[in-house]
C-alpha positions in Angstrom: -6.5 46.6 -31.3 -6.3 43.2 -29.4 -6.9 43.2 -25.7 -4.0 42.4 -23.3 -5.6 39.1 -22.5 -5.7 38.0 -26.2 -2.0 39.1 -26.6 -1.0 37.2 -23.4 -2.8 34.1 -24.5 -1.2 34.2 -28.0 2.2 34.8 -26.5 1.8 31.8 -24.1 0.8 29.5 -27.0 3.6 30.8 -29.2 6.1 30.2 -26.4 4.7 26.7 -25.8 5.0 25.9 -29.5 8.5 27.3 -29.7 9.7 25.5 -26.6 8.2 22.2 -27.5 8.3 22.1 -31.3 11.2 20.5 -33.1 8.8 19.2 -35.7 5.1 19.7 -36.0 3.0 17.5 -33.6 0.1 17.4 -36.0 2.0 14.9 -38.1 2.6 12.4 -35.3 0.1 13.0 -32.5 -3.2 11.2 -33.0 -6.3 13.4 -32.8 -7.7 11.3 -29.9 -4.7 12.4 -27.8 -5.5 16.1 -27.9 -6.8 17.7 -24.7 -5.8 18.2 -21.0 -4.4 15.4 -18.9 -3.3 15.1 -15.3 0.1 13.6 -14.7 2.0 12.1 -11.7 5.6 11.1 -11.4 5.8 9.0 -8.2 9.3 8.4 -6.9 10.8 6.2 -4.2 10.9 8.0 -0.9 7.5 9.7 -1.4 8.7 12.4 -3.7 6.0 13.3 -6.3 5.7 15.7 -9.3 2.1 16.4 -10.2 0.6 18.7 -12.8 -1.3 19.0 -16.1 -0.3 18.2 -19.7 -1.9 20.1 -22.5 -1.7 18.4 -25.9 -2.8 20.4 -29.1 -1.9 20.0 -32.8 1.1 22.3 -32.5 1.7 22.6 -28.8 2.7 20.3 -25.9 2.9 22.0 -22.5 3.5 20.4 -19.1 2.7 22.5 -16.0 3.7 21.1 -12.6 1.5 22.1 -9.7 3.8 20.7 -7.0 7.1 22.2 -7.9 9.0 24.5 -10.4 9.7 22.9 -13.9 11.1 24.4 -17.0 11.8 23.1 -20.5 15.3 21.5 -20.5 18.0 23.4 -22.3 19.1 20.2 -24.1 16.5 17.9 -25.5 17.1 14.1 -25.7 15.7 13.7 -29.2 13.1 15.1 -31.6 10.6 12.5 -30.3 10.5 13.8 -26.7 10.1 17.1 -25.0 12.2 17.2 -21.8 11.4 19.3 -18.6 13.6 19.7 -15.6 11.9 20.0 -12.2 13.3 21.0 -8.9 12.3 18.4 -6.2 13.8 18.6 -2.7 15.8 15.4 -1.8 16.8 14.8 -5.4 19.3 16.3 -7.9 16.3 17.2 -10.0 13.6 15.2 -11.8 13.4 15.0 -15.6 10.1 14.6 -17.4 10.3 13.1 -20.9 7.0 13.7 -22.8 6.6 11.5 -25.8 5.5 13.8 -28.7 3.8 10.9 -30.6 2.0 9.3 -27.6 2.2 11.7 -24.6 -0.5 9.8 -22.6 1.1 6.4 -22.9 4.8 6.6 -23.5 6.0 9.5 -21.3 8.6 8.8 -18.5 10.5 10.5 -15.7 13.9 9.9 -14.2 15.9 11.3 -11.3 19.1 11.0 -9.3 18.3 10.6 -5.7 20.1 9.5 -2.5 19.2 6.1 -1.1 19.9 5.2 2.5 21.9 2.1 3.0 23.5 0.3 5.9 26.9 -1.5 6.4 28.8 -3.0 9.2 31.9 -1.1 10.2 34.6 -3.0 12.2 35.6 -1.3 15.4 38.1 -3.9 16.8 40.2 -6.6 15.1 42.0 -9.7 16.4 45.3 -10.7 14.8 46.0 -14.4 14.8 49.4 -16.2 15.0 49.5 -16.6 11.2 49.0 -12.8 10.7 45.4 -12.8 9.5 43.0 -10.3 11.1 39.3 -10.8 11.9 36.8 -8.4 13.1 35.7 -9.0 16.7 33.4 -6.0 17.2 31.4 -4.0 14.7 28.5 -1.6 14.5 26.0 -0.7 11.8 26.5 2.5 9.9 24.1 4.3 7.7 25.4 5.9 4.5 23.8 7.4 1.4 24.4 6.4 -2.2 23.3 8.4 -5.3 21.2 6.2 -7.6 19.3 6.9 -10.8 15.6 6.0 -10.6 13.1 6.1 -13.4 9.5 5.1 -14.2 6.5 5.8 -16.3 4.8 9.2 -16.1 1.2 8.3 -15.1 -1.0 10.3 -17.4 -4.8 10.3 -17.0 -7.7 12.3 -18.5 
């Protein structure tokens, strides 16, 4: 009878293969890419997602160490495995792991708020011809949601 540790390890690998496999990786991932990697997604504003990426013939698993991530419910294509990560200050970060070249072609994207400034007019002057011009203004900070993206930095 198998031990609980063997059953747990087999279950974990089966889950990783089921979550990440739309087609077998052994057909597309070069043997040299197998192994464990560290990854970093560094975003503007100092937000970071770090973790490890395990690449095997039939399994591709990303484990974030700095936040909670899960396999995305919808996948962008059969060539990528998408993860959704919860990062404070963003609407979430998406990791896109390239199945064929996970260490070189993986990316991240996020929607985040960027601080911007604009001048707001406080007083106007109306001229004889009816045109108005601002005579006193002050700067105002506002936030705009923008999509940012970049390469997932993957190292051995």
